[in-house]
C-alpha atoms as a printed R data frame, in Angstrom:
    type eleno elety resid chain resno       x       y       z
1   ATOM     1    CA   MET     A     1 -13.466 -20.415 -26.330
2   ATOM     2    CA   ASN     A     2 -14.966 -16.978 -27.076
3   ATOM     3    CA   ILE     A     3 -13.294 -13.718 -26.111
4   ATOM     4    CA   ASP     A     4 -15.203 -13.231 -22.838
5   ATOM     5    CA   GLU     A     5 -14.253 -16.746 -21.766
6   ATOM     6    CA   LYS     A     6 -10.628 -15.902 -22.535
7   ATOM     7    CA   TYR     A     7 -10.874 -12.755 -20.413
8   ATOM     8    CA   LYS     A     8 -12.433 -14.785 -17.610
9   ATOM     9    CA   LYS     A     9  -9.525 -17.209 -17.732
10  ATOM    10    CA   ALA     A    10  -7.098 -14.280 -17.671
11  ATOM    11    CA   GLY     A    11  -8.989 -12.853 -14.695
12  ATOM    12    CA   GLU     A    12  -8.652 -16.123 -12.797
13  ATOM    13    CA   ILE     A    13  -4.896 -16.133 -13.401
14  ATOM    14    CA   ILE     A    14  -4.492 -12.481 -12.384
15  ATOM    15    CA   SER     A    15  -6.597 -13.010  -9.254
16  ATOM    16    CA   LYS     A    16  -4.096 -15.677  -8.159
17  ATOM    17    CA   ALA     A    17  -1.010 -13.613  -9.020
18  ATOM    18    CA   GLY     A    18  -0.578 -12.342  -5.448
19  ATOM    19    CA   GLY     A    19  -1.858  -9.189  -3.791
20  ATOM    20    CA   THR     A    20  -5.577  -9.115  -3.008
21  ATOM    21    CA   PRO     A    21  -7.692 -11.761  -4.797
22  ATOM    22    CA   VAL     A    22 -10.719 -10.299  -6.547
23  ATOM    23    CA   PRO     A    23 -14.036 -11.775  -7.708
24  ATOM    24    CA   VAL     A    24 -13.851 -13.081 -11.263
25  ATOM    25    CA   ASN     A    25 -17.087 -11.646 -12.606
26  ATOM    26    CA   ASP     A    26 -18.482  -9.402 -15.341
27  ATOM    27    CA   THR     A    27 -17.103  -6.293 -13.616
28  ATOM    28    CA   LEU     A    28 -13.572  -7.689 -13.649
29  ATOM    29    CA   ILE     A    29 -13.878  -8.717 -17.302
30  ATOM    30    CA   LYS     A    30 -14.991  -5.192 -18.256
31  ATOM    31    CA   LEU     A    31 -12.034  -3.763 -16.327
32  ATOM    32    CA   LEU     A    32  -9.510  -6.083 -17.916
33  ATOM    33    CA   LYS     A    33 -10.612  -4.992 -21.377
34  ATOM    34    CA   TYR     A    34  -9.241  -1.512 -20.573
35  ATOM    35    CA   PHE     A    35  -5.809  -2.897 -19.712
36  ATOM    36    CA   ILE     A    36  -5.445  -6.014 -21.867
37  ATOM    37    CA   MET     A    37  -6.220  -5.925 -25.575
38  ATOM    38    CA   GLU     A    38  -7.881  -8.858 -27.341
39  ATOM    39    CA   ASP     A    39  -4.644  -9.805 -29.091
40  ATOM    40    CA   GLU     A    40  -2.863  -9.871 -25.690
41  ATOM    41    CA   VAL     A    41  -5.280 -11.935 -23.635
42  ATOM    42    CA   ASP     A    42  -3.833 -15.290 -24.741
43  ATOM    43    CA   PHE     A    43  -0.393 -14.067 -23.691
44  ATOM    44    CA   ILE     A    44  -1.661 -13.584 -20.108
45  ATOM    45    CA   THR     A    45  -2.568 -17.274 -19.927
46  ATOM    46    CA   SER     A    46   1.134 -18.044 -20.439
47  ATOM    47    CA   PHE     A    47   1.557 -17.095 -16.763
48  ATOM    48    CA   ASN     A    48  -0.960 -19.673 -15.542
49  ATOM    49    CA   ASN     A    49   1.595 -22.042 -14.021
50  ATOM    50    CA   GLN     A    50   4.374 -19.585 -13.236
51  ATOM    51    CA   LYS     A    51   3.838 -15.914 -12.415
52  ATOM    52    CA   SER     A    52   7.504 -14.928 -12.913
53  ATOM    53    CA   GLN     A    53   9.415 -16.120 -15.972
54  ATOM    54    CA   THR     A    54  12.629 -15.475 -17.855
55  ATOM    55    CA   MET     A    55  12.571 -14.847 -21.593
56  ATOM    56    CA   GLU     A    56  13.459 -18.467 -22.342
57  ATOM    57    CA   GLN     A    57  10.690 -19.753 -20.075
58  ATOM    58    CA   LEU     A    58   8.181 -17.348 -21.567
59  ATOM    59    CA   LYS     A    59   9.073 -18.368 -25.106
60  ATOM    60    CA   LEU     A    60   8.175 -21.939 -24.181
61  ATOM    61    CA   SER     A    61   4.993 -21.133 -22.279
62  ATOM    62    CA   SER     A    62   3.656 -18.651 -24.844
63  ATOM    63    CA   GLY     A    63   4.964 -20.144 -28.086
64  ATOM    64    CA   LEU     A    64   5.940 -16.615 -29.172
65  ATOM    65    CA   SER     A    65   9.233 -15.281 -30.474
66  ATOM    66    CA   GLU     A    66  11.440 -12.988 -28.421
67  ATOM    67    CA   GLU     A    67  10.453 -10.054 -30.617
68  ATOM    68    CA   GLU     A    68   6.731 -10.753 -30.138
69  ATOM    69    CA   ILE     A    69   7.146 -11.131 -26.377
70  ATOM    70    CA   ASN     A    70   9.093  -7.891 -26.040
71  ATOM    71    CA   LYS     A    71   6.372  -6.009 -27.931
72  ATOM    72    CA   LYS     A    72   3.571  -7.371 -25.741
73  ATOM    73    CA   VAL     A    73   5.540  -6.882 -22.539
74  ATOM    74    CA   HIS     A    74   6.364  -3.286 -23.489
75  ATOM    75    CA   ASP     A    75   2.679  -2.459 -23.971
76  ATOM    76    CA   LEU     A    76   1.396  -4.392 -20.947
77  ATOM    77    CA   ALA     A    77   4.072  -2.975 -18.624
78  ATOM    78    CA   GLY     A    78   2.983   0.505 -19.681
79  ATOM    79    CA   ARG     A    79  -0.498  -0.331 -18.386
80  ATOM    80    CA   GLY     A    80   0.721  -1.832 -15.110
81  ATOM    81    CA   VAL     A    81  -0.063  -5.452 -16.010
82  ATOM    82    CA   ILE     A    82   3.474  -6.899 -16.191
83  ATOM    83    CA   PHE     A    83   6.574  -6.011 -14.164
84  ATOM    84    CA   ASN     A    84   9.775  -6.284 -16.225
85  ATOM    85    CA   GLN     A    85  13.040  -5.846 -14.351
86  ATOM    86    CA   PRO     A    86  16.253  -7.893 -14.018
87  ATOM    87    CA   ASN     A    87  16.810 -10.089 -10.966
88  ATOM    88    CA   SER     A    88  19.864  -9.970  -8.674
89  ATOM    89    CA   LYS     A    89  21.860 -11.925 -11.283
90  ATOM    90    CA   GLY     A    90  21.049  -9.452 -14.039
91  ATOM    91    CA   ILE     A    91  18.590 -11.782 -15.820
92  ATOM    92    CA   MET     A    92  15.434 -10.091 -17.068
93  ATOM    93    CA   VAL     A    93  12.332 -11.470 -15.355
94  ATOM    94    CA   PHE     A    94   8.734 -10.893 -16.437
95  ATOM    95    CA   ARG     A    95   6.180 -11.033 -13.604
96  ATOM    96    CA   LEU     A    96   2.418 -10.940 -13.961
97  ATOM    97    CA   LEU     A    97   1.057  -8.310 -11.572
98  ATOM    98    CA   PRO     A    98  -2.092  -8.688  -9.474
99  ATOM    99    CA   LEU     A    99  -4.936  -6.237  -9.869
100 ATOM   100    CA   LEU     A   100  -4.583  -4.922  -6.300
101 ATOM   101    CA   ASN     A   101  -1.795  -4.720  -3.701
102 ATOM   102    CA   VAL     A   102   0.359  -3.897  -5.615
103 ATOM   103    CA   GLY     A   103  -0.469  -3.969  -9.277
104 ATOM   104    CA   THR     A   104  -2.637  -2.559 -12.027
105 ATOM   105    CA   PHE     A   105  -4.889  -0.424  -9.794
106 ATOM   106    CA   GLU     A   106  -1.987   1.303  -8.084
107 ATOM   107    CA   TYR     A   107   0.025   1.928 -11.254
108 ATOM   108    CA   LYS     A   108  -3.023   3.170 -13.141
109 ATOM   109    CA   PHE     A   109  -3.639   5.970 -10.653
110 ATOM   110    CA   MET     A   110   0.009   6.693  -9.741
111 ATOM   111    CA   GLY     A   111   0.670   8.848 -12.800
112 ATOM   112    CA   LYS     A   112  -0.583  12.351 -13.462
113 ATOM   113    CA   LEU     A   113  -4.372  12.367 -13.244
114 ATOM   114    CA   GLU     A   114  -6.374  13.048 -16.378
115 ATOM   115    CA   TYR     A   115 -10.085  13.708 -15.972
116 ATOM   116    CA   THR     A   116 -11.141  11.839 -19.097
117 ATOM   117    CA   GLU     A   117 -14.333   9.857 -19.615
118 ATOM   118    CA   ARG     A   118 -12.204   6.743 -20.021
119 ATOM   119    CA   ASN     A   119 -10.564   7.204 -16.636
120 ATOM   120    CA   LYS     A   120 -13.892   7.964 -14.996
121 ATOM   121    CA   GLU     A   121 -15.295   4.737 -16.445
122 ATOM   122    CA   ILE     A   122 -12.302   2.782 -15.114
123 ATOM   123    CA   CYS     A   123 -12.764   4.412 -11.709
124 ATOM   124    CA   SER     A   124 -16.452   3.493 -11.712
125 ATOM   125    CA   LEU     A   125 -15.649  -0.142 -12.550
126 ATOM   126    CA   PHE     A   126 -13.056  -0.357  -9.776
127 ATOM   127    CA   ASN     A   127 -15.630   1.096  -7.391
128 ATOM   128    CA   LYS     A   128 -18.121  -1.583  -8.404
129 ATOM   129    CA   LEU     A   129 -15.488  -4.313  -8.097
130 ATOM   130    CA   PHE     A   130 -14.642  -3.145  -4.574
131 ATOM   131    CA   GLY     A   131 -18.343  -3.342  -3.775
132 ATOM   132    CA   ASP     A   132 -18.505  -6.863  -5.211
133 ATOM   133    CA   LEU     A   133 -15.479  -7.887  -3.133
134 ATOM   134    CA   ASN     A   134 -17.010  -6.358  -0.022
135 ATOM   135    CA   SER     A   135 -20.291  -8.215  -0.573
136 ATOM   136    CA   MET     A   136 -18.470 -11.501  -1.140
137 ATOM   137    CA   LEU     A   137 -16.480 -11.139   2.081
138 ATOM   138    CA   GLN     A   138 -19.496 -10.034   4.105
139 ATOM   139    CA   GLU     A   139 -21.614 -12.927   2.850
140 ATOM   140    CA   ASN     A   140 -18.852 -15.357   3.875
141 ATOM   141    CA   TYR     A   141 -17.680 -13.410   6.937
142 ATOM   142    CA   ASP     A   142 -17.508 -16.344   9.367
143 ATOM   143    CA   SER     A   143 -15.323 -18.464   7.082
144 ATOM   144    CA   ILE     A   144 -13.167 -15.888   5.254
145 ATOM   145    CA   ILE     A   145 -12.452 -13.100   7.762
146 ATOM   146    CA   PRO     A   146 -10.906 -15.370  10.458
147 ATOM   147    CA   LEU     A   147  -8.526 -16.758   7.814
148 ATOM   148    CA   LEU     A   148  -7.577 -13.287   6.593
149 ATOM   149    CA   MET     A   149  -6.912 -12.211  10.185
150 ATOM   150    CA   THR     A   150  -3.962 -14.622  10.244
151 ATOM   151    CA   ALA     A   151  -2.431 -13.302   7.008
152 ATOM   152    CA   PRO     A   152   0.934 -11.494   7.119
153 ATOM   153    CA   PRO     A   153   0.800  -7.697   7.410
154 ATOM   154    CA   ILE     A   154   0.513  -5.887   4.082
155 ATOM   155    CA   ASP     A   155   2.447  -2.813   5.196
156 ATOM   156    CA   ARG     A   156   4.758  -1.573   7.950
157 ATOM   157    CA   THR     A   157   4.506   1.694   9.844
158 ATOM   158    CA   VAL     A   158   7.580   3.933   9.853
159 ATOM   159    CA   THR     A   159   7.063   6.075  12.938
160 ATOM   160    CA   VAL     A   160   7.315   9.866  13.243
161 ATOM   161    CA   LEU     A   161   9.619  10.512  16.213
162 ATOM   162    CA   GLU     A   162   9.648  14.322  16.391
163 ATOM   163    CA   ASN     A   163   7.297  16.538  18.384
164 ATOM   164    CA   LYS     A   164   6.337  19.571  16.307
165 ATOM   165    CA   PRO     A   165   4.957  22.090  18.890
166 ATOM   166    CA   LYS     A   166   7.970  21.857  21.207
167 ATOM   167    CA   ASN     A   167  10.530  20.987  18.530
168 ATOM   168    CA   GLU     A   168  11.757  18.084  20.646
169 ATOM   169    CA   PRO     A   169  12.299  14.398  20.044
170 ATOM   170    CA   VAL     A   170   9.527  12.068  21.133
171 ATOM   171    CA   LYS     A   171  10.586   9.962  24.096
172 ATOM   172    CA   ILE     A   172  11.175   6.290  23.248
173 ATOM   173    CA   ILE     A   173  10.644   3.628  25.894
174 ATOM   174    CA   ILE     A   174  12.259   0.230  25.330
175 ATOM   175    CA   ASN     A   175   9.963  -2.681  26.102
176 ATOM   176    CA   LYS     A   176  12.301  -5.606  26.643
177 ATOM   177    CA   GLU     A   177   9.435  -8.112  26.597
178 ATOM   178    CA   LEU     A   178   8.617  -7.048  23.025
179 ATOM   179    CA   GLY     A   179  12.243  -6.728  21.985
180 ATOM   180    CA   THR     A   180  13.621  -8.016  18.703
181 ATOM   181    CA   ALA     A   181  15.432 -11.351  18.584
182 ATOM   182    CA   LYS     A   182  19.189 -10.934  18.133
183 ATOM   183    CA   ASP     A   183  19.267 -12.805  14.836
184 ATOM   184    CA   ARG     A   184  16.365 -10.799  13.414
185 ATOM   185    CA   ILE     A   185  17.131  -8.125  10.801
186 ATOM   186    CA   VAL     A   186  15.535  -4.915  12.063
187 ATOM   187    CA   PRO     A   187  14.049  -2.763   9.289
188 ATOM   188    CA   SER     A   188  14.686   0.977   9.178
189 ATOM   189    CA   GLN     A   189  12.694   2.747  11.880
190 ATOM   190    CA   LYS     A   190  13.177   6.299  10.608
191 ATOM   191    CA   VAL     A   191  12.310   7.628   7.165
192 ATOM   192    CA   GLU     A   192  15.712   9.338   7.006
193 ATOM   193    CA   GLU     A   193  17.443   5.968   7.457
194 ATOM   194    CA   LEU     A   194  15.181   4.384   4.867
195 ATOM   195    CA   ILE     A   195  15.850   7.055   2.244
196 ATOM   196    CA   ALA     A   196  19.611   6.895   2.890
197 ATOM   197    CA   LYS     A   197  19.686   3.227   1.819
198 ATOM   198    CA   PHE     A   198  18.618   3.861  -1.778
199 ATOM   199    CA   ASP     A   199  20.336   5.464  -4.739
200 ATOM   200    CA   GLU     A   200  17.275   5.079  -6.970
201 ATOM   201    CA   ILE     A   201  14.184   6.840  -5.650
202 ATOM   202    CA   ALA     A   202  11.074   7.644  -7.685
203 ATOM   203    CA   LEU     A   203   8.124   9.812  -6.686
204 ATOM   204    CA   GLY     A   204   4.597   9.169  -7.939
205 ATOM   205    CA   HIS     A   205   1.127  10.388  -7.108
206 ATOM   206    CA   CYS     A   206  -0.965   8.847  -4.357
207 ATOM   207    CA   PHE     A   207  -3.145   6.369  -6.241
208 ATOM   208    CA   CYS     A   208  -5.711   6.257  -3.442
209 ATOM   209    CA   ARG     A   209  -6.244  10.030  -3.523
210 ATOM   210    CA   HIS     A   210  -6.332  10.073  -7.322
211 ATOM   211    CA   TYR     A   211  -8.935   7.329  -7.272
212 ATOM   212    CA   LYS     A   212 -11.001   9.291  -4.744
213 ATOM   213    CA   ASP     A   213 -10.583  12.459  -6.806
214 ATOM   214    CA   LEU     A   214 -12.071  10.740  -9.855
215 ATOM   215    CA   ALA     A   215 -14.829   9.268  -7.697
216 ATOM   216    CA   GLY     A   216 -15.774  12.770  -6.526
217 ATOM   217    CA   SER     A   217 -14.557  12.374  -2.918
218 ATOM   218    CA   PRO     A   218 -11.330  14.400  -2.694
219 ATOM   219    CA   CYS     A   219  -9.003  14.089   0.293
220 ATOM   220    CA   GLN     A   220 -10.006  16.012   3.417
221 ATOM   221    CA   GLN     A   221  -6.497  15.982   4.906
222 ATOM   222    CA   THR     A   222  -4.088  17.238   2.245
223 ATOM   223    CA   ASP     A   223  -3.930  18.778  -1.206
224 ATOM   224    CA   ASP     A   224  -0.619  17.021  -1.893
225 ATOM   225    CA   ARG     A   225  -0.819  14.209  -4.417
226 ATOM   226    CA   GLU     A   226   2.832  13.405  -5.248
227 ATOM   227    CA   THR     A   227   3.535  11.431  -2.063
228 ATOM   228    CA   CYS     A   228   4.201   7.822  -3.139
229 ATOM   229    CA   PHE     A   229   7.784   6.542  -3.304
230 ATOM   230    CA   THR     A   230   9.275   3.510  -5.021
231 ATOM   231    CA   PHE     A   231  12.848   2.302  -4.569
232 ATOM   232    CA   GLY     A   232  15.434   0.286  -6.461
233 ATOM   233    CA   LYS     A   233  13.948  -1.973  -9.150
234 ATOM   234    CA   SER     A   234  10.471  -0.631  -8.431
235 ATOM   235    CA   ALA     A   235  11.728   2.927  -8.962
236 ATOM   236    CA   LYS     A   236  13.232   1.936 -12.299
237 ATOM   237    CA   PHE     A   237  10.003   0.254 -13.367
238 ATOM   238    CA   THR     A   238   7.618   3.033 -12.350
239 ATOM   239    CA   SER     A   239   9.799   5.779 -13.841
240 ATOM   240    CA   GLU     A   240  10.399   3.875 -17.096
241 ATOM   241    CA   GLN     A   241   6.648   3.411 -17.531
242 ATOM   242    CA   GLY     A   242   5.855   7.051 -16.739
243 ATOM   243    CA   PHE     A   243   4.067   6.269 -13.467
244 ATOM   244    CA   SER     A   244   6.627   8.289 -11.466
245 ATOM   245    CA   ARG     A   245   9.722  10.472 -11.786
246 ATOM   246    CA   MET     A   246  13.210   9.979 -10.387
247 ATOM   247    CA   ILE     A   247  14.170  12.363  -7.558
248 ATOM   248    CA   THR     A   248  17.118  13.022  -5.244
249 ATOM   249    CA   LYS     A   249  17.357  11.986  -1.602
250 ATOM   250    CA   ASP     A   250  17.036  15.620  -0.523
251 ATOM   251    CA   GLU     A   251  13.823  15.984  -2.553
252 ATOM   252    CA   ALA     A   252  12.488  12.788  -1.007
253 ATOM   253    CA   LEU     A   253  13.120  14.046   2.525
254 ATOM   254    CA   MET     A   254  11.360  17.328   1.753
255 ATOM   255    CA   VAL     A   255   8.259  15.467   0.542
256 ATOM   256    CA   LEU     A   256   8.307  13.203   3.594
257 ATOM   257    CA   LYS     A   257   8.549  16.173   5.963
258 ATOM   258    CA   ARG     A   258   5.576  17.838   4.243
259 ATOM   259    CA   ALA     A   259   3.672  14.591   4.688
260 ATOM   260    CA   GLU     A   260   4.433  14.614   8.413
261 ATOM   261    CA   GLU     A   261   3.206  18.200   8.720
262 ATOM   262    CA   ALA     A   262  -0.073  17.111   7.109
263 ATOM   263    CA   GLY     A   263  -0.420  14.275   9.614
264 ATOM   264    CA   LEU     A   264   0.056  11.532   7.035
265 ATOM   265    CA   VAL     A   265   1.290   8.080   8.090
266 ATOM   266    CA   HIS     A   266   4.470   6.617   6.587
267 ATOM   267    CA   LYS     A   267   3.748   3.035   5.457
268 ATOM   268    CA   ALA     A   268   6.517   0.900   3.974
269 ATOM   269    CA   TYR     A   269   6.070  -2.130   1.723
270 ATOM   270    CA   HIS     A   270   8.450  -5.104   1.519
271 ATOM   271    CA   PRO     A   271   8.768  -7.950  -1.041
272 ATOM   272    CA   ASN     A   272   6.355 -10.764  -0.179
273 ATOM   273    CA   PHE     A   273   5.574  -8.951   3.125
274 ATOM   274    CA   ASP     A   274   9.044  -9.914   4.418
275 ATOM   275    CA   THR     A   275  10.403  -7.038   6.544
276 ATOM   276    CA   SER     A   276  13.901  -8.554   6.527
277 ATOM   277    CA   LYS     A   277  14.134  -7.511   2.867
278 ATOM   278    CA   ASP     A   278  14.687  -3.953   1.681
279 ATOM   279    CA   GLU     A   279  11.628  -1.825   1.138
280 ATOM   280    CA   THR     A   280  10.175  -1.553  -2.353
281 ATOM   281    CA   SER     A   281   8.032   1.515  -1.657
282 ATOM   282    CA   ILE     A   282   6.620   3.844   0.940
283 ATOM   283    CA   CYS     A   283   3.216   5.516   0.943
284 ATOM   284    CA   ASN     A   284   2.161   8.542   2.978
285 ATOM   285    CA   CYS     A   285  -1.382   7.756   3.935
286 ATOM   286    CA   CYS     A   286  -4.360   9.816   4.994
287 ATOM   287    CA   ARG     A   287  -7.275   8.340   6.890
288 ATOM   288    CA   CYS     A   288 -10.014   9.274   4.446
289 ATOM   289    CA   CYS     A   289  -8.519   7.821   1.237
290 ATOM   290    CA   CYS     A   290  -6.069   5.035   2.100
291 ATOM   291    CA   ALA     A   291  -7.279   1.704   0.738
292 ATOM   292    CA   ASN     A   292  -5.411  -0.081   3.539
293 ATOM   293    CA   GLY     A   293  -6.879   2.171   6.242
294 ATOM   294    CA   VAL     A   294  -9.786   1.588   8.598
295 ATOM   295    CA   ASP     A   295 -12.206   3.975   6.878
296 ATOM   296    CA   ASN     A   296 -12.021   2.127   3.554
297 ATOM   297    CA   MET     A   297 -11.195  -1.421   4.542
298 ATOM   298    CA   ILE     A   298 -12.980  -4.339   2.977
299 ATOM   299    CA   ALA     A   299 -10.678  -7.104   4.172
300 ATOM   300    CA   PRO     A   300  -8.924  -6.875   7.563
301 ATOM   301    CA   MET     A   301  -6.246  -4.240   7.956
302 ATOM   302    CA   ALA     A   302  -2.914  -5.862   8.899
303 ATOM   303    CA   ASN     A   303   0.056  -3.688   9.818
304 ATOM   304    CA   ALA     A   304   3.524  -4.386  11.200
305 ATOM   305    CA   THR     A   305   4.868  -1.817  13.658
306 ATOM   306    CA   ASN     A   306   7.680  -1.351  16.145
307 ATOM   307    CA   PHE     A   307   5.960   1.147  18.410
308 ATOM   308    CA   LEU     A   308   2.975   1.698  20.687
309 ATOM   309    CA   SER     A   309   1.942   5.092  22.050
310 ATOM   310    CA   VAL     A   310   1.683   5.812  25.789
311 ATOM   311    CA   VAL     A   311   0.490   8.976  27.567
312 ATOM   312    CA   ASN     A   312   2.112  10.823  30.474
313 ATOM   313    CA   ASP     A   313  -0.858  11.912  32.632
314 ATOM   314    CA   ASP     A   314   1.207  14.605  34.370
315 ATOM   315    CA   LEU     A   315   1.784  16.361  31.051
316 ATOM   316    CA   CYS     A   316  -1.517  15.656  29.263
317 ATOM   317    CA   ILE     A   317  -3.913  18.625  29.259
318 ATOM   318    CA   GLY     A   318  -6.817  16.790  27.614
319 ATOM   319    CA   CYS     A   319  -6.869  18.961  24.481
320 ATOM   320    CA   GLY     A   320  -7.994  16.065  22.284
321 ATOM   321    CA   LYS     A   321  -5.508  16.788  19.489
322 ATOM   322    CA   CYS     A   322  -4.368  13.159  19.478
323 ATOM   323    CA   VAL     A   323  -7.972  11.984  19.122
324 ATOM   324    CA   LYS     A   324  -8.474  14.251  16.118
325 ATOM   325    CA   VAL     A   325  -5.371  13.074  14.216
326 ATOM   326    CA   CYS     A   326  -5.417   9.340  15.082
327 ATOM   327    CA   HIS     A   327  -5.658   7.247  11.914
328 ATOM   328    CA   THR     A   328  -7.206   4.136  13.466
329 ATOM   329    CA   TYR     A   329  -9.460   5.738  16.118
330 ATOM   330    CA   ALA     A   330  -7.222   4.254  18.800
331 ATOM   331    CA   ALA     A   331  -6.972   7.523  20.764
332 ATOM   332    CA   TYR     A   332  -9.707   8.806  23.060
333 ATOM   333    CA   LEU     A   333 -10.200  10.901  26.220
334 ATOM   334    CA   ASN     A   334 -11.240   9.148  29.411
335 ATOM   335    CA   ASP     A   335 -13.657  10.517  32.029
336 ATOM   336    CA   ASP     A   336 -10.829  12.527  33.589
337 ATOM   337    CA   LYS     A   337 -10.081  14.165  30.224
338 ATOM   338    CA   LYS     A   338  -6.789  12.336  29.894
339 ATOM   339    CA   ALA     A   339  -5.706  10.881  26.575
340 ATOM   340    CA   ARG     A   340  -5.767   7.108  26.221
341 ATOM   341    CA   ARG     A   341  -5.312   4.669  23.376
342 ATOM   342    CA   LYS     A   342  -6.713   1.254  22.531
343 ATOM   343    CA   GLU     A   343  -3.680  -1.011  22.174
344 ATOM   344    CA   ASN     A   344  -5.364  -3.325  19.675
345 ATOM   345    CA   LEU     A   345  -5.938  -0.378  17.305
346 ATOM   346    CA   CYS     A   346  -2.686   1.581  17.713
347 ATOM   347    CA   ILE     A   347  -0.322   1.169  14.741
348 ATOM   348    CA   GLY     A   348   2.431   3.199  16.411
349 ATOM   349    CA   CYS     A   349   2.575   5.804  13.638
350 ATOM   350    CA   GLY     A   350   3.582   8.600  16.041
351 ATOM   351    CA   VAL     A   351   1.215  11.159  14.499
352 ATOM   352    CA   CYS     A   352  -0.398  11.736  17.906
353 ATOM   353    CA   ALA     A   353   3.021  12.305  19.499
354 ATOM   354    CA   HIS     A   354   4.086  14.568  16.626
355 ATOM   355    CA   PHE     A   355   1.215  17.009  17.202
356 ATOM   356    CA   CYS     A   356   0.834  16.811  21.009
357 ATOM   357    CA   PRO     A   357   1.259  20.409  22.299
358 ATOM   358    CA   GLN     A   358   2.762  19.146  25.578
359 ATOM   359    CA   ASN     A   359   4.951  16.356  24.130
360 ATOM   360    CA   ALA     A   360   3.029  14.157  26.565
361 ATOM   361    CA   ILE     A   361   3.009  11.064  24.341
362 ATOM   362    CA   SER     A   362   5.929   8.648  24.275
363 ATOM   363    CA   MET     A   363   6.451   5.606  22.065
364 ATOM   364    CA   ILE     A   364   7.088   2.161  23.512
365 ATOM   365    CA   GLU     A   365   9.458   0.251  21.219
366 ATOM   366    CA   GLY     A   366   8.757  -3.409  20.486
367 ATOM   367    CA   GLU     A   367   7.626  -5.451  17.478
368 ATOM   368    CA   ARG     A   368   3.877  -5.877  17.072
369 ATOM   369    CA   ILE     A   369   1.378  -6.840  14.393
370 ATOM   370    CA   VAL     A   370  -1.921  -4.984  14.454
371 ATOM   371    CA   ARG     A   371  -4.883  -6.671  12.794
372 ATOM   372    CA   ILE     A   372  -8.207  -4.880  12.637
373 ATOM   373    CA   PRO     A   373 -11.225  -6.719  11.205
374 ATOM   374    CA   PRO     A   374 -13.841  -4.953   9.091
375 ATOM   375    CA   LYS     A   375 -17.175  -4.417  10.760
376 ATOM   376    CA   ARG     A   376 -19.758  -7.040  10.100
377 ATOM   377    CA   LYS     A   377 -22.732  -5.639   8.228
378 ATOM   378    CA   ASN     A   378 -26.292  -6.832   8.081
379 ATOM   379    CA   ILE     A   379 -26.744  -8.361   4.626
């Protein structure tokens, strides 16, 4: 087996490691060569049958000594290829990361951005790979997209519940028909509650905006870049590898409030998409850059939310502010110049309610999953 065949095998294993599967093609092989050295590629194949392994398991699957494994893991973790943190029992576990959602792509662009030729080349290859993935999904739209539309939501919206112009709380309406089952663990619905849960909080740069910066399409919504949070084990990992820096809870709340003022959407991520488990991270997403947003989606966007916006016609003045700030194009003005929203597109982020000058938008509380398919293109 020559070296390119070895990289192809590694690509197949990484593509099945979770997150978003990617085409195993020449573009992927070129990308992997930036993150996995030739003397490391055989080590990646050790994860073929089991993506998470203890040291003892990895010694058997790789045939390497503990010293050799620790050296390779140290280098690969620093490039966002392997996650190395202890489990709940204190046993160190080594997990092969996917390329996307969440893995090498995110960690690569989470650190401080350097405008080097190497990074521009990596950005260009990711851009081509996204194009390859888009073409693959479009060519197989009828068979793949319906399956992806049933997948669990990738992220969860944490709603903004304060109205800025009037400095008032947004009204919450309880929808009993959409209420949570009594035995269901309800995730934190406010960013303040979420931050309060964690003693270890790390702040990194928005990888989506950094990627767009390198691609020559900077964010149109904010100049802030340090807006991505990781918690607990993820905070330890990202800070140890230099992808982020540890911060206090007060610092975290200040960043989150700035994000709200910029109209960014709080999106939380949970292990294996299970919202009964504590969050691992939270992103503050703009519409123009977010890889899991409608403007950039390749695969369907799937989001878990606990709210749905509703407009009070007596208070609405038809200013259109909600239409301008809506992240999913759910908001619009009807013929009477009253704000409306398309329920199937509303992710309940509360950005419209936050900026409404009349505080005319309330949030209906009740669990929902919003799935938005990509548009079908003429191939």
